[in-house]
C-alpha positions in Angstrom: 0.1 -0.1 -0.4 3.1 2.5 0.2 2.5 3.1 3.7 3.1 1.5 6.8 -0.7 0.6 8.2 -2.0 -0.4 11.2 -4.5 -3.5 11.2 -6.5 -0.8 12.7 -6.4 1.1 10.5 -6.8 -1.2 8.2 -9.6 -2.6 9.3 -11.7 1.3 9.8 -10.7 1.6 6.4 -12.5 -1.7 5.3 -16.0 -0.5 7.8 -15.7 2.9 6.3 -15.4 1.4 2.1 -18.3 -0.3 3.0 -20.2 2.0 3.7 -19.3 4.8 1.3 -20.0 2.2 -1.1 -23.7 1.7 -0.1 -26.1 2.9 -2.8 -23.0 2.8 -5.2 -24.0 1.9 -9.0 -19.8 1.4 -9.0 -16.6 1.5 -7.5 -13.3 0.6 -9.8 -11.3 -0.7 -8.8 -12.3 -3.2 -6.8 -10.9 -2.9 -3.5 -9.8 0.2 -4.7 -11.5 2.5 -1.9 -10.3 0.6 0.9 -6.9 1.2 0.1 -7.2 5.1 -0.7 -8.9 5.1 2.9 -6.0 3.0 4.6 -3.0 4.7 2.7 -4.4 8.0 3.6 -5.0 7.0 7.7 -1.2 5.9 7.4 0.1 9.3 6.3 -2.2 11.0 8.1 -4.5 13.0 6.0 -7.9 13.2 4.7 -9.0 11.9 1.2 -9.4 14.8 -1.5 -13.0 13.6 -3.5 -13.6 15.4 -6.7 -16.7 16.4 -7.7 -17.0 18.6 -11.1 -20.2 20.6 -11.6 -21.6 20.9 -15.2 -22.7 24.7 -15.0 -25.6 24.5 -17.9 -28.4 24.7 -15.8 -29.2 26.8 -12.5 -31.7 24.3 -10.2 -31.0 21.1 -8.9 -32.9 18.6 -8.1 -33.3 15.7 -6.0 -31.2 13.6 -8.9 -28.8 16.2 -8.8 -28.4 15.8 -4.5 -27.6 12.4 -5.0 -24.3 12.2 -5.4 -23.9 15.4 -3.4 -24.8 13.4 -0.8 -22.6 10.8 -1.3 -19.9 13.3 -1.6 -21.3 15.2 2.0 -20.6 11.4 3.9 -17.5 11.4 2.6 -17.5 15.0 4.2 -19.0 13.7 7.8 -15.8 11.4 7.6 -13.3 13.7 8.0 -12.5 13.7 4.1 -12.3 17.3 2.3 -15.0 17.8 -1.0 -13.3 18.9 -4.3 -15.9 21.2 -5.7 -14.5 21.7 -9.3 -16.8 24.4 -11.3 -16.6 23.8 -15.1 -16.0 27.2 -16.5 -14.2 26.6 -19.1 -15.3 23.0 -19.8 -18.8 24.9 -19.5 -17.8 27.2 -22.9 -17.8 23.4 -24.6 -20.2 21.4 -23.2 -20.5 18.1 -21.5 -21.6 15.9 -24.6 -22.7 13.2 -22.4 -26.1 11.5 -23.9 -26.8 14.5 -26.2 -27.2 13.6 -29.9 -26.7 16.7 -30.9 -24.2 20.0 -30.3 -24.8 21.9 -27.2 -25.2 25.5 -27.7 -22.3 26.4 -26.0 -22.9 29.0 -22.5 -20.7 32.1 -22.8 -18.8 33.1 -19.3 -21.9 35.7 -17.7 -24.3 32.6 -17.7 -21.7 30.2 -16.8 -20.6 32.2 -13.9 -24.4 33.1 -13.0 -25.5 29.4 -13.3 -22.7 28.5 -11.2 -23.3 30.9 -8.5 -27.0 29.1 -7.9 -25.6 25.8 -8.1 -23.7 26.8 -5.3 -26.0 28.5 -3.3 -28.3 25.4 -3.4 -25.2 22.7 -3.1 -24.4 24.6 0.5 -27.9 23.2 1.8 -26.8 19.5 1.4 -22.4 20.2 1.7 -20.4 21.4 4.9 -19.4 24.6 3.5 -16.2 24.8 6.4 -12.7 25.6 4.1 -11.3 22.6 6.0 -13.8 20.4 4.6 -14.9 22.3 1.7 -12.8 23.6 -1.7 -14.0 25.1 -4.6 -11.7 25.5 -7.3 -12.6 26.1 -10.9 -10.7 24.9 -14.0 -10.4 27.8 -15.9 -7.4 28.3 -13.2 -5.2 25.1 -15.4 -7.1 25.1 -18.4 -6.7 28.5 -19.5 -3.2 28.3 -18.6 -2.4 25.1 -21.1 -0.6 25.9 -24.2 -1.6 23.7 -27.0 1.4 21.9 -26.8 0.6 20.8 -23.1 -3.0 19.7 -24.8 -0.9 17.7 -27.5 1.1 16.2 -24.8 -1.4 14.7 -22.8 -3.8 14.1 -25.6 -1.5 11.4 -26.6 -3.0 9.2 -24.0 -5.8 8.8 -25.5 -7.1 7.6 -28.8 -10.2 7.9 -31.4 -10.9 4.2 -30.7 -11.1 5.0 -27.1 -13.3 7.6 -27.7 -15.5 5.9 -29.7 -16.5 3.5 -27.3 -18.5 5.7 -25.7 -22.5 4.6 -26.7 -23.6 8.3 -27.5 -20.2 8.9 -29.8 -20.9 5.9 -30.8 -24.5 5.7 -31.6 -23.9 9.9 -33.7 -20.9 8.4 -35.3 -22.8 5.5 -36.2 -26.1 7.4 -37.3 -24.6 10.2 -39.5 -25.3 12.9 -36.8 -21.6 15.6 -36.2 -19.2 14.9 -33.9 -17.1 17.8 -32.6 -13.6 18.1 -32.1 -14.1 19.8 -28.9 -16.3 17.5 -27.6 -13.9 15.1 -28.3 -11.4 16.7 -26.2 -15.0 17.4 -22.9 -13.7 14.2 -21.2 -10.0 14.3 -21.4 -10.3 18.4 -20.3 -12.3 17.1 -17.2 -9.5 14.4 -17.0 -7.1 16.7 -16.5 -8.9 18.6 -13.9 -8.4 15.2 -12.1 -5.1 15.7 -12.6 -5.2 19.4 -11.2 -6.5 18.9 -8.3 -4.6 15.3 -7.1 -7.8 13.5 -6.9 -8.3 10.7 -4.8 -11.7 9.9 -5.5 -13.9 11.4 -8.3 -18.0 10.9 -8.0 -20.2 11.3 -10.4 -23.4 9.6 -12.0 -23.3 6.6 -14.1 -23.2 8.4 -17.1 -20.2 10.1 -16.2 -18.4 6.9 -16.0 -16.2 7.3 -18.9 -15.5 10.7 -18.5 -14.0 9.8 -14.6 -12.2 6.7 -16.1 -10.3 9.1 -18.2 -9.5 11.4 -15.6 -7.8 8.3 -13.5 -6.2 7.0 -17.2 -4.8 11.0 -17.1 -3.2 10.4 -13.5 -1.6 7.0 -14.2 0.3 8.6 -17.7 1.2 11.4 -15.6 3.0 9.2 -13.0 0.7 9.9 -10.2 -1.7 7.0 -8.0 -5.0 7.0 -9.9 -8.3 7.8 -8.3 -10.8 5.8 -7.7 -14.5 6.2 -9.5 -17.7 6.2 -7.7 -20.7 6.0 -9.3 -24.1 6.8 -8.3 -27.3 5.4 -10.3 -29.5 7.7 -12.0 -32.0 8.8 -10.2 -35.4 8.0 -11.6 -38.1 10.7 -12.1 -41.8 10.9 -10.8 -43.6 9.2 -13.4 -41.0 6.3 -13.6 -38.6 7.3 -15.9 -35.6 6.6 -16.5 -34.0 9.8 -15.4 -35.3 12.8 -13.7 -35.0 16.0 -15.3 -36.6 19.5 -15.5 -36.6 19.4 -19.6 -39.0 15.6 -19.1 -41.6 17.7 -15.8 -41.0 14.3 -14.4 -38.5 16.4 -11.0 -38.6 17.1 -7.2 -35.9 20.3 -7.1 -34.4 20.6 -3.6 -35.8 24.7 -3.7 -39.3 23.0 -3.3 -41.5 24.0 -0.6 -41.8 21.6 1.7 -45.7 20.8 0.5 -44.1 20.8 -2.9 -41.7 17.9 -2.0 -44.1 15.9 0.2 -46.8 15.6 -2.2 -44.7 15.3 -5.2 -43.1 12.0 -3.4 -46.0 11.2 -2.6 -47.3 10.9 -5.8 -44.6 8.3 -6.9 -45.6 4.7 -8.2 -45.0 2.2 -5.5 -42.0 0.7 -7.3 -40.3 3.7 -6.6 -40.4 3.8 -2.9 -37.4 1.8 -2.1 -35.4 3.4 -4.9 -35.9 6.5 -3.4 -35.5 5.3 0.3 -31.9 4.4 -1.2 -30.9 7.5 -3.5 -32.6 10.0 -1.6 -33.1 9.9 1.8 -29.6 10.1 3.4 -30.0 6.4 4.7 -27.5 4.4 6.3 -27.8 0.4 5.0 -29.4 -0.8 7.6 -32.4 2.1 8.1 -32.4 1.4 4.0 -33.7 -1.9 5.2 -35.9 -0.9 7.7 -37.8 1.0 5.5 -37.5 -2.0 3.0 -39.3 -4.1 6.1 -41.9 -1.4 6.6 -42.8 -1.6 2.6 -43.4 -4.9 2.7 -45.8 -4.4 5.1 -47.6 -0.9 3.7 -46.0 0.3 0.9 -48.8 3.2 1.9 -46.9 4.5 5.1 -43.3 3.4 3.7 -44.1 5.8 0.9 -44.8 8.4 3.3 -41.7 8.0 5.7 -39.7 8.6 2.6 -41.6 11.9 1.7 -41.3 13.3 5.0 -37.9 11.9 5.4 -37.0 14.4 2.0 -38.5 17.1 3.6 -36.8 17.0 6.7 -33.7 16.7 4.5 -34.3 20.5 3.1 -36.5 22.0 5.0 -36.2 20.3 9.2 -38.3 17.7 11.0 -40.9 20.8 11.8 -41.6 21.2 8.4 -41.8 18.1 6.9 -44.6 17.2 9.8 -46.8 20.4 9.3 -46.1 19.5 5.5 -47.8 15.6 6.1 -50.4 17.7 8.4 -51.8 19.8 5.5 -51.5 17.2 3.3 -54.2 14.8 5.2 -56.1 18.2 5.5 -56.6 18.5 2.2 -56.3 15.2 0.9 -57.1 12.5 3.2 -59.4 15.0 5.7 -60.7 16.9 2.5 -60.5 19.9 4.6 -59.6 23.3 2.1 -56.0 25.2 3.0 -55.8 27.8 5.6 -52.1 28.7 4.7 -52.6 29.7 1.1 -51.0 33.0 -0.4 -54.1 35.5 -0.9 -54.9 37.8 -3.5 -56.7 40.4 -4.2 -59.7 39.7 -7.0 -61.0 43.6 -7.0 -57.9 44.8 -8.0 -57.5 42.4 -11.5 -61.5 43.0 -12.2 -64.4 45.4 -12.7 -66.7 45.6 -10.2 -70.1 44.4 -11.2 -68.6 41.6 -13.9 -68.1 38.4 -13.9 -64.8 37.2 -13.5 -63.3 35.4 -16.6 -62.0 31.8 -15.3 -58.9 31.7 -17.4 -58.0 35.1 -16.8 -58.1 34.3 -13.0 -56.3 31.4 -13.2 -53.4 33.2 -15.0 -53.6 36.6 -12.7 -53.6 33.9 -9.4 -50.5 32.2 -11.1 -51.6 29.1 -11.1 -51.6 29.1 -15.2 -49.5 30.3 -17.7 -51.4 31.0 -20.2 -55.1 31.3 -21.0 -54.4 28.2 -23.1 -53.3 26.8 -20.5 -56.4 27.3 -18.2 -59.2 26.6 -20.2 -57.3 22.6 -20.4 -57.4 22.8 -16.9 -60.7 23.4 -16.8 -61.9 20.7 -19.1 -60.2 18.6 -17.2 -61.8 19.4 -14.4 -58.6 20.1 -12.6 -59.6 23.2 -11.0 -61.5 23.4 -8.1 -63.3 26.4 -5.9 -63.9 25.4 -2.4 -63.5 22.2 -3.3 -65.9 22.0 -5.9 -64.7 21.0 -9.2 -65.8 23.7 -11.7 -67.6 22.0 -14.7 -65.7 21.5 -18.3 -67.1 24.8 -20.0 -67.0 27.0 -17.2 -65.9 30.6 -18.4 -66.7 33.1 -16.1 -67.7 33.4 -12.1 -69.4 35.9 -10.2 -67.1 38.2 -8.3 -69.1 37.7 -5.3 -68.9 34.2 -5.4 -64.9 34.3 -5.0 -65.0 36.6 -2.1 -62.7 34.5 0.5 -63.0 31.2 -1.5 -60.3 29.4 -2.1 -59.4 28.6 -6.0 -57.2 25.3 -6.3 -55.2 24.2 -9.6 -54.8 20.1 -8.9 -53.7 18.7 -6.0 -50.8 21.0 -4.6 -51.1 24.6 -5.7 -54.1 27.0 -4.6 -55.1 30.6 -3.5 -57.3 32.2 -1.4 -59.5 34.9 -3.6 -59.3 38.2 -1.2 
């Protein structure tokens, strides 16, 4: 192992490696994490655990949080999280999983998205300087010469790059692959060399990129990083991946009511999946949830929903969200703590209020056409009573003090 490792350190490393591997899809190479932990303990230093941030979006979902929570687990054991903001590579765009070249972000967009990401990530990670190191890869990539890039490129082959499914599929279908996209895995791997990463985390869709980092480290004469990948969180609709573009996502910044209600909407076959990836539970706690699920899938689902809200908003907020959900949908009570909207300020007195315009004005619909579709589909209620399809207007006098609801989760009180 390179360092003199005591029996105690070896045992502790084995225990820590087992706990850290819970929920992972892969740990590469096998036994590598235990060895890294043991050597670091013998040397009296923490591991440097890398996670690259792609600043192409600005809102984090529970899917993003899966890897962040694994990173937090390392922090809780005293290791250093090295967050790398891809402000340089973000101008190229990660081609992973894409069938066409992505629009390149400018520097201002990259900086804004990164700032929002970091603010939200701070709700999960510990932010003390002893356990969190923040780096921007423009620090080293922007200073490289063409000769530096060409020397590094000798460590990779085109055949190796075409092993990636997304590149192989695009090549086979005659779709363009830019040379810049080909270089993206190499640039990401160069980040690992620059920050001397011991471990790199990512989703299973990042396995190839992370292994390139390991190869470049070894080619540079330093120990290769351990690659740990996490499964992709399935969306609320049961799809293969949670994504904002698919509308099947939960944000880490959603309100307690929205988080609780959305998680309760998942199918039973997703309950254990969410328990494993979203709840920051130990293996024993996940096993307990599995036993509860065998007895009562609904109780298990409520337990998972309450746990997720607790992680982001606290125990009291989770208890209150559960109580409000029960009052609204199980006990059929109307919500009492919803935002108030002044109807008189929007519509002339004495006239019927246009329902579509009302839904738009209160923020319950994005457009009148969407509002009309909601009414036709039975998705709008006034004081708990479903508006009949074809309803276009309501007397203003009937609206004062009433609760207008869109679906199960969104409502306003009209004043």
